[in-house]
C-alpha positions as CSV (number, residue, x, y, z in Angstrom):
1,M,0.0,0.0,0.0
2,G,2.9,2.3,0.9
3,W,4.7,1.7,-2.3
4,A,1.5,2.3,-4.3
5,L,1.0,5.6,-2.5
6,L,4.6,6.7,-3.1
7,F,4.3,5.7,-6.8
8,A,1.0,7.7,-7.1
9,I,2.7,10.7,-5.5
10,V,5.7,10.5,-7.8
11,I,3.5,10.1,-10.9
12,G,1.2,12.9,-9.8
13,G,4.1,15.2,-9.1
14,T,5.6,14.4,-12.4
15,V,2.4,15.1,-14.3
16,G,1.8,18.2,-12.3
17,A,5.2,19.5,-13.0
18,G,4.8,18.7,-16.7
19,V,1.5,20.5,-16.9
20,G,3.1,23.4,-15.1
21,I,6.0,23.6,-17.4
22,L,3.6,23.3,-20.4
23,L,1.5,26.1,-19.1
24,I,4.6,28.3,-18.5
25,Y,5.8,27.5,-22.0
26,L,2.4,28.4,-23.5
27,A,2.0,31.6,-21.4
28,S,5.5,32.8,-22.4
29,D,4.2,33.6,-25.9
30,E,0.9,35.4,-26.5
31,F,0.3,33.7,-29.8
32,R,0.8,30.2,-28.3
33,W,-1.4,31.1,-25.4
34,A,-4.3,32.3,-27.5
35,W,-3.9,29.2,-29.7
36,F,-4.0,27.0,-26.6
37,L,-7.1,28.5,-25.2
38,E,-8.9,28.1,-28.6
39,C,-7.7,24.5,-28.9
40,I,-9.2,23.5,-25.6
41,G,-12.4,25.3,-26.4
42,Y,-12.1,27.8,-23.5
43,V,-15.3,29.8,-22.9
44,F,-14.8,33.0,-20.9
45,D,-18.4,33.2,-19.8
46,N,-18.4,29.7,-18.4
47,P,-20.0,29.8,-14.9
48,L,-17.3,27.4,-13.6
49,T,-14.4,29.5,-14.7
50,R,-15.9,33.0,-14.3
51,P,-14.8,33.3,-10.6
52,V,-11.2,32.5,-11.6
53,M,-11.2,34.9,-14.5
54,E,-12.2,37.8,-12.1
55,T,-9.1,37.4,-10.0
56,S,-5.7,38.9,-10.7
57,I,-4.6,35.6,-12.3
58,G,-7.6,35.7,-14.5
59,R,-6.9,39.2,-15.7
60,W,-3.4,38.2,-16.4
61,M,-4.7,35.3,-18.5
62,N,-7.1,37.6,-20.3
63,R,-4.4,40.2,-21.0
64,K,-2.1,37.5,-22.4
65,T,-5.0,36.2,-24.5
66,V,-5.8,39.7,-25.9
67,L,-2.1,40.1,-27.0
68,G,-2.2,36.6,-28.4
69,Y,-5.2,37.4,-30.6
70,I,-3.4,40.6,-31.7
71,R,-0.3,38.7,-32.7
72,A,-2.4,36.2,-34.6
73,Q,-4.1,39.1,-36.5
74,K,-7.4,38.2,-34.9
75,F,-8.3,41.8,-34.0
76,E,-12.1,41.2,-33.8
77,K,-11.6,38.6,-31.1
78,A,-9.0,40.8,-29.3
79,A,-11.3,43.8,-29.3
80,D,-14.3,41.8,-28.1
81,L,-12.3,40.3,-25.2
82,A,-10.6,43.6,-24.3
83,V,-14.0,45.4,-24.2
84,K,-15.7,42.5,-22.3
85,E,-12.9,42.3,-19.6
86,G,-12.3,46.1,-19.3
87,L,-8.7,45.7,-20.7
88,V,-9.0,48.3,-23.6
89,D,-6.8,51.0,-22.1
90,E,-4.3,48.6,-20.6
91,S,-4.0,46.5,-23.8
92,I,-3.5,49.6,-26.1
93,A,-1.0,51.1,-23.6
94,M,0.9,47.9,-23.3
95,L,1.2,47.6,-27.1
96,E,2.2,51.2,-27.5
97,T,4.9,51.2,-24.8
98,S,6.4,47.9,-26.2
99,G,6.7,49.5,-29.7
100,R,3.9,47.6,-31.3
101,I,2.2,50.8,-32.4
102,H,0.7,49.5,-35.6
103,E,-1.1,46.7,-33.6
104,A,-2.2,49.3,-31.0
105,A,-3.7,51.4,-33.8
106,R,-5.5,48.5,-35.3
107,L,-7.0,47.5,-31.9
108,A,-8.1,51.1,-31.2
109,K,-9.7,51.3,-34.7
110,R,-11.5,48.0,-34.2
111,I,-12.9,49.2,-30.9
112,G,-14.1,52.5,-32.4
113,R,-11.6,54.8,-30.7
114,D,-11.1,56.9,-33.8
115,E,-9.1,59.8,-32.4
116,Q,-6.7,57.4,-30.6
117,A,-6.5,55.2,-33.6
118,E,-5.6,58.2,-35.9
119,R,-2.9,59.3,-33.5
120,L,-1.4,55.9,-33.3
121,Y,-1.6,55.3,-37.1
122,R,0.1,58.7,-37.8
123,T,2.8,57.9,-35.3
124,F,3.5,54.6,-37.0
125,I,3.4,56.1,-40.5
126,G,5.9,58.7,-39.4
127,L,8.2,56.1,-38.0
128,C,8.0,54.1,-41.3
129,L,8.9,57.2,-43.3
130,D,11.8,58.0,-41.0
131,K,13.1,54.4,-41.6
132,G,12.6,54.5,-45.4
133,R,9.8,52.0,-45.2
134,N,7.8,54.0,-47.7
135,V,5.7,51.1,-49.1
136,T,4.6,50.1,-45.6
137,A,3.8,53.8,-44.8
138,A,1.6,54.0,-47.9
139,E,-0.2,50.7,-47.2
140,T,-0.8,51.8,-43.6
141,A,-2.2,55.2,-44.7
142,E,-4.6,53.3,-47.0
143,E,-5.6,50.9,-44.1
144,A,-6.2,53.8,-41.8
145,G,-8.4,55.6,-44.2
146,F,-6.0,58.5,-44.9
147,W,-6.6,58.1,-48.6
148,E,-5.3,61.5,-49.7
149,D,-2.0,60.8,-47.9
150,A,-2.0,57.2,-49.4
151,V,-2.5,58.5,-52.9
152,N,0.4,60.9,-52.6
153,M,2.6,58.2,-51.1
154,Y,1.8,55.7,-53.7
155,R,2.5,58.3,-56.4
156,G,5.9,58.9,-54.9
157,L,6.9,55.2,-55.0
158,E,8.9,53.6,-57.8
159,G,7.1,51.2,-60.1
160,K,4.0,51.3,-62.3
161,E,2.0,49.1,-59.9
162,S,2.3,51.7,-57.1
163,R,1.2,54.5,-59.3
164,L,-1.8,52.5,-60.6
165,K,-2.8,51.9,-56.9
166,A,-2.8,55.6,-56.5
167,A,-5.0,56.0,-59.6
168,K,-7.5,53.3,-58.4
169,L,-7.6,54.8,-54.9
170,S,-8.2,58.3,-56.4
171,A,-11.0,56.9,-58.6
172,A,-12.6,55.2,-55.6
173,H,-12.7,58.5,-53.7
174,G,-14.0,60.8,-56.4
175,L,-10.8,62.3,-57.7
176,H,-11.6,61.2,-61.2
177,G,-9.4,63.7,-62.9
178,L,-6.3,62.7,-61.0
179,A,-7.1,59.0,-61.6
180,L,-7.5,59.6,-65.3
181,E,-4.2,61.5,-65.5
182,I,-2.3,58.7,-63.8
183,F,-4.0,56.0,-65.9
184,L,-3.3,57.8,-69.1
185,K,0.3,58.5,-68.2
186,E,0.8,54.8,-67.4
187,E,-1.1,53.8,-70.6
188,A,-3.7,51.9,-68.6
189,L,-6.2,52.8,-71.4
190,L,-9.0,50.4,-70.5
191,D,-9.0,51.7,-66.9
192,A,-8.9,55.3,-68.2
193,M,-11.9,54.8,-70.5
194,R,-13.9,53.1,-67.8
195,V,-13.4,56.0,-65.3
196,A,-14.1,58.6,-68.0
197,E,-17.3,56.9,-69.3
198,D,-18.6,56.1,-65.8
199,N,-18.0,59.6,-64.4
200,G,-18.7,61.9,-67.3
201,K,-15.0,62.7,-67.9
202,I,-14.7,62.0,-71.6
203,D,-14.0,65.7,-72.5
204,F,-11.2,65.7,-69.8
205,L,-9.7,62.5,-71.3
206,I,-9.9,63.9,-74.8
207,D,-8.2,67.2,-73.8
208,F,-5.5,65.4,-71.9
209,C,-4.7,63.2,-74.9
210,R,-4.7,66.2,-77.2
211,N,-2.1,68.0,-75.1
212,S,0.1,64.9,-74.5
213,E,3.3,64.3,-76.3
214,N,2.7,60.6,-76.3
215,P,1.5,59.3,-79.8
216,V,-0.3,56.4,-78.1
217,L,-2.5,58.9,-76.3
218,H,-3.1,60.9,-79.5
219,H,-4.6,57.9,-81.2
220,F,-6.5,56.8,-78.1
221,G,-7.9,60.3,-77.6
222,A,-9.1,60.4,-81.2
223,D,-10.8,57.1,-80.9
224,A,-12.5,58.3,-77.7
225,A,-13.7,61.4,-79.4
226,R,-15.1,59.3,-82.3
227,R,-16.9,57.0,-79.8
228,A,-18.3,60.1,-78.1
229,G,-19.8,61.3,-81.5
230,K,-17.2,64.0,-82.1
231,P,-15.4,62.9,-85.3
232,E,-14.3,66.5,-86.1
233,V,-12.5,66.7,-82.8
234,A,-10.9,63.3,-83.4
235,V,-9.6,64.4,-86.8
236,D,-8.4,67.7,-85.3
237,I,-6.4,65.9,-82.6
238,L,-4.7,63.6,-85.1
239,L,-3.9,66.4,-87.6
240,S,-2.4,68.6,-84.8
241,H,0.1,65.9,-84.2
242,G,0.8,64.9,-87.8
243,H,-1.1,61.6,-87.8
244,L,-2.5,62.1,-91.3
245,H,-3.5,58.5,-92.1
246,H,-5.5,57.9,-88.9
247,A,-7.2,61.2,-89.4
248,A,-8.2,60.3,-93.0
249,Q,-9.5,56.9,-91.8
250,I,-11.7,58.5,-89.2
251,A,-13.0,61.1,-91.6
252,Q,-13.8,58.4,-94.2
253,Q,-15.5,56.1,-91.6
254,T,-17.6,58.8,-90.0
255,G,-18.9,60.4,-93.2
256,L,-16.8,63.5,-93.3
257,K,-16.4,63.2,-97.1
258,D,-14.9,66.5,-97.9
259,K,-12.3,66.2,-95.2
260,A,-11.6,62.6,-96.1
261,A,-11.1,63.6,-99.8
262,E,-8.8,66.4,-98.8
263,L,-6.7,64.2,-96.5
264,I,-6.5,61.3,-99.0
265,A,-5.4,63.7,-101.7
266,E,-2.7,65.0,-99.4
267,I,-1.5,61.5,-98.6
268,R,-1.3,60.7,-102.3
269,R,0.7,63.8,-102.9
270,K,3.2,62.9,-100.1
271,R,3.5,59.4,-101.4
272,A,4.2,60.6,-104.9
273,E,6.8,63.1,-103.6
274,A,8.5,60.2,-101.6
275,R,8.6,58.1,-104.8
276,K,9.2,61.0,-107.2
277,E,6.0,60.2,-109.1
278,I,3.0,62.1,-110.4
279,P,0.1,61.8,-107.8
280,K,-2.5,59.4,-108.8
281,S,-6.2,60.2,-108.7
282,G,-8.8,57.8,-107.3
283,G,-12.0,57.4,-105.5
284,L,-12.6,58.2,-101.9
285,F,-13.4,54.6,-100.8
286,D,-10.8,52.6,-102.8
287,F,-7.8,54.2,-101.1
288,D,-5.2,51.8,-99.5
289,F,-4.3,53.1,-96.1
290,S,-1.9,50.2,-95.6
291,D,0.7,51.7,-97.9
292,E,1.9,54.3,-95.4
293,P,5.2,55.9,-96.1
């Protein structure tokens, strides 16, 4: 009997020590702690555990769990638990003082503390800019809802993808002119046309293309003008930049017969000069545009 009791004590002590070491290991890292509590199906409102959770040990456990949820990017759970257990100020302060300002900002935003969240977000963005982490700063500004700052930051980054992000963000927040300018400069023509047509900015698009030095935009602007029922404008854009063939094509296809005849005659004259031949005459609709000098 004595040996059995001694054996039971040794086994019990060993198991207890093992459990204790396991709990210490889990509690040493917030992410592991939150994972552990989720795995065992812990319920904070359980009547059996509620008295324990109201003690100082329980608050310590809850505080660790809030931080664990934050590290696991589970801000909704972290916010719900922090509010429920009255740990909001403590959790945010703990994150801020430990240098986890971005996480503190996210928690404050999730809880609805807008002014505190804005202060924390701007602090974190400033730190990112100071350290040259410009991409993170731009992404954080977008996350925080500082979209004007985000647009300017994205525009200042290298790479087409960042500038297109700035354009899409501008379009989403009503800065359609700026969005069009960026889309057109980056030759994202389908995006530009979509923004222009959806927001009544066709004239803006046409004028921007007319004043551009990019031949791609000259032709795109002319096609946009033709689609908008303004063939004369389309022809004028092309002629102002010396795109005689495309101008003649549009004039011919849209019924501007006199203008088409004039332009085709001019093309024939230039071809003849290039070949040192006498210009040929011909009909308006049998002209071969493919033979461009």
